[in-house]
C-alpha positions in Angstrom: 49.6 -280.2 11.1 46.2 -280.0 12.7 43.3 -278.4 10.7 43.4 -275.3 12.8 47.1 -274.8 12.3 46.8 -275.6 8.6 44.2 -272.8 8.3 46.5 -270.4 10.1 49.5 -271.2 7.9 48.7 -268.8 5.0 48.0 -266.0 7.5 51.4 -266.5 9.2 53.1 -266.7 5.8 51.7 -263.2 5.0 52.8 -261.9 8.3 56.4 -263.1 7.8 56.5 -261.8 4.2 55.5 -258.3 5.2 57.6 -258.3 8.4 60.9 -258.6 6.4 59.7 -256.6 3.4 59.4 -253.6 5.8 63.1 -253.9 6.9 64.7 -254.8 3.5 62.9 -252.1 1.5 64.7 -249.2 3.1 67.7 -250.8 4.9 69.6 -251.9 1.8 69.3 -248.6 -0.2 69.8 -246.3 2.8 73.4 -245.5 1.9 72.2 -244.0 -1.4 69.4 -242.0 0.1 71.6 -240.5 2.8 74.4 -239.8 0.4 71.9 -237.8 -1.8 70.8 -236.0 1.4 74.4 -234.9 2.0 75.1 -237.0 5.1 78.7 -237.7 6.0 80.2 -241.2 6.1 80.2 -241.1 10.0 76.5 -240.1 9.9 75.6 -242.9 7.6 77.5 -245.2 9.9 75.5 -243.9 12.9 72.3 -244.6 10.9 73.2 -248.2 10.3 74.5 -248.6 13.9 71.1 -247.6 15.2 69.9 -251.0 14.2 72.3 -252.5 16.7 71.3 -249.9 19.3 67.6 -250.8 18.9 68.4 -254.6 19.1 70.1 -254.0 22.5 67.0 -252.3 23.9 64.3 -254.4 22.2 64.5 -257.3 24.7 63.3 -255.0 27.4 60.1 -254.2 25.7 59.5 -257.8 24.7 60.4 -259.4 28.0 59.3 -256.7 30.5 56.1 -255.6 28.8 54.8 -257.7 25.8 55.4 -261.1 27.4 53.8 -260.0 30.8 50.9 -257.7 30.3 49.4 -257.7 26.7 48.4 -260.1 24.0 51.3 -260.6 21.6 49.3 -259.7 18.5 48.2 -256.4 20.0 51.7 -255.3 20.9 52.9 -256.4 17.5 50.2 -254.4 15.8 50.6 -251.2 17.8 54.4 -251.2 17.3 54.0 -251.6 13.5 51.5 -248.8 13.4 53.8 -246.4 15.3 56.8 -247.6 13.4 55.0 -247.0 10.1 54.3 -243.4 11.0 57.9 -242.8 12.1 59.2 -244.4 8.9 57.0 -242.1 6.9 58.5 -239.2 8.8 61.9 -240.4 7.6 60.7 -240.0 4.0 59.9 -236.3 4.7 63.2 -235.4 6.4 65.5 -233.1 4.5 68.6 -233.3 6.8 70.3 -236.0 8.7 69.5 -234.2 12.0 65.8 -234.5 11.2 66.2 -238.0 9.8 68.1 -239.8 12.5 65.7 -239.5 15.5 62.8 -240.6 13.3 64.9 -243.6 12.1 65.9 -244.6 15.6 62.3 -244.3 16.8 61.2 -246.6 14.0 63.8 -249.1 14.8 62.9 -249.1 18.5 59.4 -250.0 17.4 60.5 -252.5 14.7 63.3 -254.6 16.3 61.0 -255.9 19.1 58.6 -257.1 16.4 61.2 -259.6 15.1 60.9 -261.6 18.4 57.1 -261.0 18.5 56.7 -262.4 15.0 58.6 -265.5 16.0 56.5 -265.8 19.1 53.3 -265.6 17.1 54.6 -268.3 14.7 55.9 -270.7 17.4 52.9 -270.5 19.7 50.4 -271.0 16.9 52.1 -274.1 15.4 51.4 -277.6 16.5 54.9 -278.8 15.5 57.4 -275.9 15.5 60.3 -277.9 14.0 58.2 -279.0 11.1 55.9 -275.9 10.5 58.1 -272.9 11.3 61.0 -273.2 8.8 59.0 -273.0 5.6 56.9 -270.2 7.0 60.0 -268.3 8.2 61.4 -268.7 4.6 58.6 -266.3 3.5 60.4 -263.6 5.5 63.5 -264.1 3.4 61.3 -264.0 0.2 59.8 -260.7 1.5 63.3 -259.2 1.8 64.1 -260.5 -1.7 60.9 -258.9 -3.1 61.7 -255.6 -1.5 65.1 -255.5 -3.2 63.8 -256.4 -6.6 61.1 -253.8 -6.3 63.5 -250.9 -5.3 66.2 -252.0 -7.8 63.6 -252.2 -10.6 61.9 -248.9 -9.8 62.9 -245.5 -11.3 61.6 -242.0 -11.4 61.5 -240.6 -14.9 60.2 -237.1 -15.4 58.5 -237.3 -12.1 56.7 -240.6 -13.0 57.2 -243.9 -11.2 58.4 -246.7 -13.6 59.1 -250.3 -12.8 61.1 -252.3 -15.4 62.3 -255.9 -15.6 65.6 -256.3 -13.6 68.7 -255.9 -15.7 70.5 -258.8 -13.9 67.6 -261.1 -14.9 67.9 -260.2 -18.6 66.2 -256.8 -18.7 67.5 -253.9 -20.7 69.7 -251.2 -19.1 67.6 -248.3 -17.8 68.2 -244.8 -19.4 70.9 -242.8 -17.7 68.5 -239.9 -16.9 66.2 -242.2 -14.9 66.7 -241.9 -11.1 66.8 -245.2 -9.2 64.3 -245.4 -6.3 67.1 -246.2 -3.8 68.2 -242.6 -3.8 64.7 -241.2 -3.3 62.1 -241.3 -0.4 60.2 -244.1 -2.1 61.7 -247.0 -0.1 60.4 -245.2 3.0 56.9 -244.8 1.5 56.8 -248.5 0.7 58.1 -249.4 4.1 55.7 -247.1 6.0 52.7 -248.4 4.0 53.7 -252.0 4.6 54.2 -251.4 8.3 50.8 -249.8 8.7 49.1 -252.6 6.7 50.8 -255.2 8.9 49.9 -253.3 12.0 46.2 -253.5 11.1 46.5 -257.1 9.9 48.0 -258.1 13.3 44.7 -257.4 15.1 43.2 -260.2 13.0 45.9 -262.7 13.9 45.1 -265.4 16.5 44.7 -264.3 20.1 48.1 -265.0 21.8 48.0 -264.2 25.5 51.1 -263.0 27.3 53.4 -265.9 28.0 54.8 -264.7 31.3 51.7 -263.1 32.8 51.9 -263.2 36.6 55.5 -264.5 36.6 58.5 -262.5 37.9 60.9 -261.4 35.3 64.3 -259.8 35.9 66.6 -257.7 33.7 69.0 -260.7 33.6 66.2 -262.9 32.3 65.4 -260.4 29.5 69.0 -260.0 28.4 69.8 -263.7 28.6 72.4 -263.1 31.3 71.7 -266.6 32.8 73.8 -267.8 29.9 76.9 -266.0 31.3 77.7 -269.1 33.3 78.4 -270.9 30.0 81.3 -268.4 29.6 83.2 -270.5 32.1 83.8 -272.9 29.2 86.8 -271.5 27.3 85.5 -272.7 23.9 82.1 -271.2 24.4 83.7 -267.9 25.5 85.9 -267.9 22.4 82.8 -268.6 20.2 80.9 -265.6 21.8 83.8 -263.3 21.5 84.5 -264.3 17.9 80.8 -263.9 17.0 80.8 -260.4 18.4 84.0 -259.5 16.5 82.8 -261.0 13.2 79.7 -258.9 13.3 82.0 -255.8 12.9 83.1 -256.7 9.3 79.5 -258.0 8.7 78.3 -254.4 9.1 80.6 -253.2 6.2 78.7 -255.5 3.9 75.2 -254.3 4.8 76.2 -250.7 5.0 78.4 -250.3 2.0 77.9 -253.1 -0.5 74.8 -251.8 -2.3 76.3 -248.3 -2.8 79.6 -249.9 -4.0 77.7 -252.0 -6.6 76.0 -248.9 -7.9 79.4 -247.0 -8.0 80.8 -249.9 -10.1 78.0 -249.6 -12.6 76.0 -252.6 -11.6 72.4 -252.0 -12.7 69.5 -252.9 -10.3 72.0 -253.1 -7.4 69.3 -253.6 -4.8 68.0 -256.5 -6.8 71.4 -258.0 -7.2 71.9 -257.8 -3.5 69.0 -260.2 -3.0 71.1 -262.9 -4.7 72.7 -263.2 -1.2 69.3 -264.1 0.3 68.6 -266.6 -2.5 71.9 -268.4 -1.7 71.0 -268.1 2.0 67.9 -270.2 1.4 69.9 -272.7 -0.7 72.7 -273.3 1.8 70.2 -273.4 4.7 69.0 -276.8 3.4 72.6 -278.1 3.3 73.4 -277.2 6.9 72.2 -280.5 8.5 74.3 -282.6 6.0 77.5 -280.5 6.5 76.9 -280.3 10.3 77.0 -284.1 10.5 80.0 -284.5 8.1 82.2 -281.6 9.3 81.3 -280.7 12.8 80.8 -277.2 14.3 84.4 -276.0 14.2 85.1 -276.7 10.5 81.7 -275.2 9.5 82.3 -272.0 11.5 85.8 -271.7 10.0 84.4 -272.2 6.4 81.9 -269.3 7.2 84.7 -267.1 8.4 86.9 -268.0 5.4 84.2 -266.9 3.0 83.9 -263.6 4.8 87.6 -263.0 4.0 87.2 -264.2 0.4 84.1 -262.1 -0.2 85.9 -258.8 0.9 89.0 -259.7 -1.1 86.7 -260.2 -4.2 85.1 -256.8 -3.6 88.5 -255.1 -3.2 89.7 -256.7 -6.4 86.6 -255.9 -8.5 85.9 -252.9 -10.6 83.6 -251.6 -13.3 85.0 -254.2 -15.8 84.8 -257.2 -13.4 81.2 -257.4 -12.3 81.6 -261.2 -12.0 83.7 -260.8 -8.9 81.0 -258.5 -7.4 78.2 -261.1 -8.1 80.3 -263.8 -6.5 80.9 -261.7 -3.4 77.1 -261.2 -3.0 76.3 -264.9 -3.7 78.8 -265.9 -1.0 76.4 -264.3 1.5 74.6 -267.6 1.9 77.7 -269.5 3.0 78.9 -266.5 5.1 75.7 -266.2 7.0 74.5 -269.8 7.3 77.8 -271.5 8.0 78.6 -269.1 10.8 75.5 -267.5 12.3 73.0 -270.2 11.8 75.5 -272.9 12.7 76.4 -270.8 15.7 72.8 -270.8 16.8 72.8 -274.6 16.6 76.0 -274.8 18.6 74.5 -272.6 21.3 71.4 -274.7 21.4 73.4 -277.9 21.8 75.9 -276.5 24.3 73.4 -274.9 26.6 71.5 -277.0 29.2 67.8 -277.1 28.6 66.9 -274.8 31.5 68.9 -271.8 30.0 68.7 -272.7 26.3 66.3 -269.8 25.5 68.3 -267.4 27.6 71.5 -268.4 25.7 69.9 -267.7 22.3 68.7 -264.3 23.6 72.2 -263.6 24.9 73.9 -264.4 21.5 71.3 -262.2 19.7 72.1 -259.2 21.9 75.9 -259.8 21.5 75.8 -260.1 17.7 72.8 -258.2 16.3 73.0 -255.6 19.1 76.6 -254.9 20.3 78.4 -256.2 17.3 76.3 -254.5 14.7 76.4 -251.2 16.6 80.2 -251.2 16.8 80.4 -252.4 13.2 78.2 -249.6 11.9 80.2 -246.9 13.7 83.5 -248.4 12.6 82.4 -248.8 8.9 81.4 -245.1 8.8 84.7 -244.0 10.5 86.8 -246.1 8.1 84.9 -245.0 5.0 85.4 -241.3 6.0 89.2 -241.9 6.1 89.5 -244.0 3.0 89.5 -241.4 0.2 91.4 -240.9 -3.0 93.1 -237.6 -3.7 90.0 -236.5 -5.6 87.9 -237.1 -2.4 86.2 -240.2 -3.7 85.8 -243.5 -1.8 89.0 -245.6 -2.0 87.1 -248.8 -2.4 90.0 -251.3 -2.3 91.2 -249.8 1.0 87.6 -249.9 2.4 87.2 -253.6 1.6 90.6 -254.8 2.6 90.0 -253.5 6.1 87.1 -255.9 7.0 88.9 -258.7 5.1 91.8 -258.3 7.5 89.5 -258.1 10.5 87.7 -261.3 9.5 91.0 -263.0 8.9 92.3 -262.2 12.3 89.1 -263.5 13.9 89.3 -266.7 11.8 93.0 -267.4 12.9 92.2 -266.7 16.5 89.2 -269.1 16.4 91.2 -271.8 14.6 93.9 -271.7 17.4 91.7 -271.2 20.5 88.4 -273.0 19.8 88.1 -276.7 20.8 85.2 -278.6 19.3 83.8 -280.9 21.9 81.1 -282.3 19.6 78.7 -279.9 21.2 77.7 -282.0 24.2 75.6 -280.0 26.7 77.5 -278.1 29.3 77.1 -279.0 32.9 74.4 -277.0 34.7 
């Protein structure tokens, strides 16, 4: 690393930490907040689905505006400032009808900054393969920090209290204390962090627009050049299965934190961060397993753990917290062995001239379309899975995504052919 890049590394680490702190601090506990507001299951599903909706539209802002006309750090900063104001508005909303448009507005500002943060990182690194991974890990640590903060924070007689997390050996909080996840505080923290990052962005290195003066089409923005790879049956099966697997994935992000709380797990937002800890651990094992197992076996292992995780959730209860902890910890295998391995597969299968387009295409398909459908379906199914007393029928809720993931896994096993990921013909 050159001296200039070495000097930038701490600044980029701070950027990545705050970037993912903003998202994690409100996204995980949103189920609790909206439930306290009186939102229906379908409305909560729509709120989570808005992440996918924003992910579909964000490439237009990045590709058609940010990469052509304005310095990256300026667009990044302005979006975070606007997003912070909208997120603060979410904290003041007293009905779902007031909350939803503010949330969607925030996400339309926030989702493009994920690509812009990566652009700032990549374009200010001398050696991307060496420098980027450890800096990007700070983003995961930011998400973990946000979960521990919200899970360890309480309102007691109107005062804010932060205690040592119960799952790390701390004492159980008094029953009359109100967890921050059900209050506007996650949105206060997120709004404040977004505004701080927006101001901070103006002091990041000048990063001129990458595509200034070059023609850019909608197809370029959405990665549609990669559609020619769909002529390969195995690549098409991979894309379809990736889309379908994001549907049960939404159940986890949308319902797991609320479920842990309902089962009596203290500091549930903090416990959820164990999934990100395991994600970091298994990420380092990916190269070894990729060489030993190949792409098909790794993808199948990831899918298999999705099924196992949901079966564990369906089988757990207030007296079997160990099953809940295991289900959360399995997130590292679920995510890394399928989604990260899938990104490697796309990179190896795509010819060099459309490699970037292919990665953009898989992101729109999974984080956009898949998460949108998944959020809507999770809300719909939760509304219809009730006990006679009108409470959530959690086993029924969790067996549904388990079955969905199992169907995708069997279809992938039968239809996908591993060709050792040689590049496709142009």
